[in-house]
N, C-alpha and C positions, 0 to 999 in steps of 0.2 A: 505493498500499500505505498502511495505517494504520502508526503510530507502534507500536500495541499489535498489529498484527500483524509489525512486524519486531525485537521485541524476542526476543532468545535467552538464556534461562536457562542460566548456565555453571556446570557443579557437579564437574567434574573437570578437571585440569590436561589432559588430551586434547582436551577440549572447548574450554578457552581456546587450545590451540594450534593447533587446527582453525578456530576462529572468526576469531582472526589470519589464519591463510594464506589463508581464503577472502573476505575483506573488506579489501581494500586502504586504504581510508577505513572508521575504527569508532571507536566509544566505547565504555569498558567503565567502568559505576557500579557501586559498590561499596556496597552497600546494607548500614546497619547496622541496629541495633533501637528507636535512639532519635529522636527527634522530628526533628531535623537531618535524617534521610536525606528525610523526606517536603518537607518545607522546601525543601530542596537541589534536589531532582528537579525539583519545579514550577518552580524559577529554568530549569533548563535545559529543561525539556519543550518550551515553544514554538520553541526554535533548533531540537530534534531534529525537529519537525513539519515545520517549514518547509525541511528538507535530508532530502527521502524517500532518498535514496542514502547515507545514513550508517547504517551497520548499528549496533545497540546492542546491545551481551552487558552481561546484570546478573549481579551474585555476590552472593547472599544471602549476607554473610559467616560468620554464626553457622551455617548449614548446611553452608555450602561452603568452608571455612577452606582445602583443599587448591588448590582454583580462584585463591581469593584469593592463597595463597601463590605460586602460579606466576605470576601477574602481576605481584607483586614481585621473584620472580626474574628473570623477562624482563625488566623494565622497568629494575631496579636501583633502584626507589619503594620508598622504609619503605611498609608499609599504613600505612592511613587507613580510616576508615568514617564518613560517607560518604567518597569518593573518586570523583572522575571522572578518565580518561586518554583523552585523544585521540590515535588511533593513524594513521599511515600507513605506510603498506608496512610494517608489522608492527613500527614502531620509535615509541616514544612521542614525540609533539611538544609534549604539554602535557598539565598534569595540576595539578588543584585538590583541597582536600580542606575540610571543616568548613567554616565560614562564608564559605570565599574563593571558595565556587563560587556565580557570580553569572552572571545572565544574558548581562552585559554582558560578561564576561570572557569567556564561551565562546564567545559569539557573535564576538567581536574575534578568538580562535583560530582559529574553525572557518573566518572569511573571509581570515584570513593563511597558516594553515598547510595547507589542503586543497586541492588541485587540482580545478579548474572540471570537472566531472562533465557 
């Protein structure tokens, strides 16, 4: 399955809960409207493509603020955008935001924090 086929757009708190419950290993990417969103996503895209077992939820923050707020509530992490959060068994095990979202940090987190599938 391609990365594009694995993307699920999360727009409500219930969709966030269902996504995390249904995907033991997942990434949530909170997308803002600034240029950083596209640039940071291009950093993590190769890592996501190399891990077809990793579900990807995308929240367009401007349009789906309740979903973004639910992620903050569930994780205890302050909202940022762009923001990348790696989940294992419904628990946030890694997060980065803004320019701290890099291919290297994300690849290391995936290698260290996720169970081999």
